[in-house]
N, C-alpha and C positions, 0 to 999 in steps of 0.2 A: 627407540631413538638412539642414534649413534653419537657418542661423545668422544671427542678427540683427546688423546693422551700425548702430551709433548715430551721432549727429551729430558727436560728438567725434572719432570715427575719420575721418570725412569731412574735418573741419576740419584734422586732422593731416596727412592726405594732401595737401590743397590747399596747406598751408603748405610741405610738403616740395617740392611741385611748383614753387611760386614761388621758393623758394631756388635750386633747380636752374636755373630760367630766368634768375634774376639772375646766377648764376655764369657761365652760358654767355654772357650779354650782356656781363658785365664782361670776359670773356676776349676776346670779339670786339672790344671797344672798345680794349683794350690792344694787341691785334694791329694794329688800324688806326692806332694812334699817338695817338689822342685819349683823354683821360681826364676823366671827370666827377667833380668833387670831392664831389658828394653821394653817390656810389656806396658808399664805405666805410661811411658812416653807415647807409645803407639795409640793407646786408648785415649790419651789426652788430645793428641792430634786429630783423632777421628771425631771426638765429641765436640772439640772447640774449633772445628773447621769453619771457614767463612760461610755464612748462611747462603744457601742457594735460593735464587728468586722463586717465590711461590707461584704455582701455576693456577690457572683459572679452572682447573678440573673440579667438577662437583660430582658427587655420587648420583647415580641414576635413581636410587631409592629416595633421595631428597627431592627430586623433581623440581629443581630450581628454574621454573619457567620464567620467573621474574628476571633472572640474570640474562635470559635470552631475549626477552621482549622489551625491557625497559629502554627508553630512548632519552637522550639528554638534549633539551632544547635551550637555545639562547633566549635572551630577554625579548628581542624583536620577534622571534618565532612564536614565543608564548603570547605576546600581545596580539599578533595576527591571528593565530589559531583561536585564542579566547574570544576575539571580537566576532569572528565568523560563527563559532558555535553558539555564542550568546545571542547573536542576531537570529539564527535559525530557531533557537528555543523560544525567544520572545515573540517572534512572528507566528510561530505555531500556536502558542498559547492565545495570542490575540485573535487570530483567525478563527480558531475553533470556539472560543468564547462568543464571538459574534454569531456563529451558527446557532449555538445553544440558546443564546438570548433572543435571537430573531424568531426561532420556531416556538419557543416557550411563551413569549410575551406578545407576539403579534397574532391576532385572531385568524387572519387569513391564511397564515402558515401552519396553524395547528391542525394539520390533516394527517390521517394515518400513513399516507405515502411518505411523509416527511419524518416519521418516527425513526426510520432507518438512518436518515441523515443525521439525526440527533445522536443515535447510538455510535455512528462513525465518528462524529465530532468528539464525543466523550472518550472513545478509545484513543483518538489522536491526542486529545488533551491530557489523558493519563500518561501517555508516552512522554509528552513535553514536560509534565510536572514531576512524575515519579521516576523517570528513567534518564532523560537527557542531562539534567544537572550533574548526576553522579558520573555519567560517562564523560562529561566535559571536564570535571575536576581530575578524573583519572587520566585523561588524555593530556591535560596541561602539565601534569607532573611526570609525563613520559610513559605512562601505562601502568604505574604501580598502584595496586589496590590498597587503600588505607582505611577502609571502613569495617574491617573485621570479618571473621569467619561466618558468624551467624547472619549478619546482614547480607553477605554475599549470596546466600541461598534465597533470601527474600527478594533481593534485587533481581536475580536471574528469573525468579518466578514472575515478578511484576513485568519485567521486560518481555518475556515470552508471551504472557497472557495478553498484555495490551496490544502488542504488535500483531499477534494472531487474531485478536478480536477485530482490529482494524481491517486486516486482509479479508477475513471471512465476511465482515459486513459489506465490503465492496462486492464480494461474490453474491451475497443475497440481494444486494441492490441490482445487480445485473439480471438476476432471475426475475425480480419484481418488474423491472422495465420490460423484459421480454414478454412476460405474461400480460402486462398491461397493453402491449402492442398487438399481440397475436390473439388475445381473448378480451377485446374491449367491452363486451357485453356482460360476460359472466365474472371475470376476475375482479373488477371494481366492487361488485356487490359483496364479495368475500373479503375485500381489503378493508377490514374494520380494525379498530384499535386493539381488540383482544387478539386477533390473529397476528398482528404485527408484534405485539408484546411477547407472544409465544415464540415467534421467530427470533427476536432479539435475545430472549432468554436462552434458547438453544445455541445461539452463536457464542454467548459468553460461557456457557457450561462446557461446550466443546473446546473453547480456547483454554479454559482452566484445566481440562483433562490433560493437556500437554505438559503443564507445569507440575503435575502430581508425581510422576515416576521418580524424579530425583529426590523429592521430599520423603518418599516412602521406601527408598532403598534399591529401586531397580537399577538406576544409573546415577553414580555419584558425580557431583560437579567437581571440577578441578579447582581446588581452593587451598593455596598455601599462603605464606606470609605476604606475598607480593602480587599474587595473580588470582583473579576471580573469573573462571571460564566455565561455560556450560558443559555438561557431560559430553565426552567424546566417544561414548559407547556406540559401537556400530549399529546395533539394533535400534537404540533410542534415536540416534541421528537420522536414520532412514524414516522412522515413524514420525518424528517431530517435523522434519522438513516436508514430508509428503502431506501431512495433515494441515500444516500451517501455510504451505505455499503452493506446492505442485498441483494438488487436487483443486484448490480454489482457482488457480490460474487457468487450469484446463477448462473448468466450468465457465469462467468469464470469457475465454476465447470462443468457446462453443456458443455461448449466448450472443456474443457480438456477431459471430458468423451468421446465426439464424436471423438476427435483426437486420443485418446488412442485406441478407438475401431477400427478406420480406420487403425492405425498402426498395430494392432494385426491381423486384417483381411488381410492386405497386407503381413504380415510375413507368414501367412499360405498359401496364394495364390501364392505368388511370390518367394517362397523359392528357392534358386539357388542350383541346384544339378549337374551342368555341362550340356553339350549339349547331345542330344540323339545320341546314336550310329546309324550307318546307317541301321542296321537290325531292329531298332525300329521305323524308321521314313519313309524314302522315298521308301525303297525297299519293294517289295511284292514277296512272294514265290509262284510260280505257281505250278500246279499239277504235271508237268513233271520235277520239280526241277530247271527250269531256272528262273533267277531273271529278273523281268521287271523293268527297270530303265528309268527315264525320261531323257531327253536330258541334256547334261552336263551344258549348259547355264542356263536352268531352275533350275537345282539342286543348282548351285552357287547362283542364285538369291534368292531361298527359304532359303538357309542357311544364307545368309547375312541378310535377314529379321528376321530370328530367332535370330541371334546374336544381332541385333539392339533392338529387343523387350526385350530380357533378360537384356541387359544393361539398357534399359529404366526402366524396372521393378525394377532393383536394385537401380537405382537412386531415383525413387519414394519411395521405401521402406526406404532408408536411410534418405530422406528428412522428411518423416512422423515420423520416429523414433526420429530424432533431434527435430522436432517441439513438439512432445509429451514430450520429456525430458525437453526441455526449458520451455514450458508452465507449466509443472508439478512443476518445482522448483519455478517459479514465483507465481503460485497459492498457493503453500505451504508456501512460505515466507510471502506472503500477508496475508494469513489466520492467521498464527501464530502471526504476528505483530499486526494486527488490531482487531481480534475477541475479545480478552479479554476487550479492551477498549470499544467497542461498546455494548457488553453485559452489562457492568457496566453502561454505559450512558443510555441505554434503561431502566434498572431496577431502576435507582436512583430516578426519580420522584415518582415512585410507593412505594419506601421504605421510602424516606425522605420527600416527599411533594414537593411543587413547590416553596417554599420560600428560601430554603437553601439546602446544601449538608451535609448529616450526615456520608458519607463514609470517612474512614481514609484518611487523606491528602497524606500520603506516598503511599498508594495503588493506589489512583487516578493518581498520578504523575508517578508511575512506569509503569502503563498501558499506559499512554499517551506517555511517551518517548519510550516505546516499539513500539508504532505505528509510531512515528517519525523515528525510526530506519529503517523502510521500505524505506524511502527516501534515506538512505545510501546504502541499499542492492541493489536497482534496477540497478545502474550503474555497480556494480560488476557482477550481473547476466548476463547482456548483453555482457559485456566484456569477460565473461567466454565462451560464446557460439558463439561469433562472432569474427572470426579470424582477420578481417580488423579492427574492433574497438580495439582489443587487440594490434595489431601491431601499430596502431596510438597512443594509450595510451603510449606504450613503447617509441616511438619516441619523443612524446611531453614531457614526464617526463625526458628523457635524453637530452632535449633541442636540438634535431635534427629536426629543423623546415623545413629545405630545402629538396626539392625533396621527400616529403612524398608520393606524388602520384606515382612517379617512383618506390619507394621502395615497395609500395603496389602491383604494377603491377608485379614487379620481384618476390615478395613473392607468388603471385598467380600462376605464371608460375612454380616456384619451387615446390609448393604444387601439381600442376598438374603432374609434373614429378615424384614426390614421389608416387602419387597415381597410376601412370602407372606402377611403379616398384614394387608394392606390390605383395605378393605371390599369392593372389587370382586372380589378373589381369594377372599375368604370367601364372597361370594355365589356365585361359580363353583363352589366345592366343595359348598355347600349344594344348589345346583341339580343338581349332578352326582349327589349321593346321592338326591335326590327322584326324578329321572328314572330312575335305575337301579332304584330300588324300584318305580316305576310300570311299568317295562318288564318286570321279572321277577315282578310280582305275578300269581298265578294267577287265571284267570277263574272266576267263580262257576258252579257246575254248574247245568244246566237242570233245572227241576223235572220 
C-alpha cells in the first residue's frame, strides 16, 4: 500500500538531522578544546523553533487501517442509518422465526422436503442475531471496531459460516427441486428425514470448513485496534469466495436452466387442446362406408385412460412451471444480493494488498448489507409460492394459534373445490361427456 509523505514530514526530518549534526559538531569542538560562543545560540534556536504541524503519516508496519476507513457521521445520518439497519435486522428475525415456528409446530408442514427450508431459516436467523447487530454498531460509529481482538476472530467465523450455510442451503434446495421434477417417481421415495438430515449436516460442515483456516494459522485476519477484517491472503480469498459463492451460484444457475428447459419441453409436449373427437381416434372408416368400432367397454376403458393421462400431464406441466418460477426468483434474488459483494471481496486483495482495505468504507458496507438483505427476502419468497406457509403466517400474525392444522386442511379442501370449478376443468368434464356419448352412440342401420 502506498502511503503519501508530505512536505512537513520532510521538513521535520531535515530539522532533526541538522540538530544531530550540530550536536555532534559541538561535541567534537568541546573535545578538541575550542569553543565557539555562537554555538549555544544556534542549538537553542534549532531546538526551540516553532513547532511544525504534525502530518498524518503513519508507518506501514502499524497498518492503521482504521485511520483510512473510519467515517464521521452527523446525528441525522446516524439516526437514518440506524433506523434502516435496525429495520432490516428485526424483519429478518421475525420472518425467519415465522418459518421455523410454522414448520416445527404445524403438522402438515412437517415434511422432509421442508427440512431444508428450516435449515435455511436457521442460517438466516443466525446472521440476523449473531452478525447484524455488531455490524450495525460498527457502522453507526463510522466503522471503528470496538469489541476487541479475540471477539474479532469469533465474529468473522460466525459471519462467514452463517452466510455460507445460507448460500449453500439455497444451492441444495435448487438440487432438491430439480430432482423432484425430473424424477417424480424415484426421488420422493429417497426423500426421507434421514437423507435430509445428512444433506443439512454436510452443508453446515462445509460452511464451517471455510472459517477454520484463519483460526489455525493459514491466513490471519486483519485485526488492529480499530479494524476487524477477514484475511486478505490471496489463496484464502480465492478458496473462500469460490466455495462460499461462485460454485453454489453456478450449480443454482445450472439447475434453474434444466428446470426451465424441462418446463418448456413439457409445455410443447403436453399442451392441452381438449379430447380427440371420435372420428379422430377410435373409429376407422372402411371401404364400404361402415364404421368399425370396438366394444363399448373397451372404448370406455380407453377413454378413461386418455382422460387420466391428460390430467396427469397437466399436473406435471403446472408443477414444472411453478418450480421454474420459484427457483428463478430465488436465483435472481440471490444473485442480485450477493454478487456485488463477492466480486468486491475477490478483487480487494489484488487491488489493495493483503495488509488493509483501500476500498471506500461506504461502498463495502452497502454491498455487505445488500447481501444480508437476502436473509430477509428468503422467507418472503417461500411464503409467496407456498399456500400452506402463507396461511400459517397469516394465522400466527393474527394470533390464531389454535386449530391451525384444521384450518390448513379446510383451506386445502376449499382450494380443491375451487380448482374443480374452474372453467378449464368444466370444459374438460363437458368434453368428456360429449366424447363419451359420441363413442357409445349406436350407428344408424343401413336401409
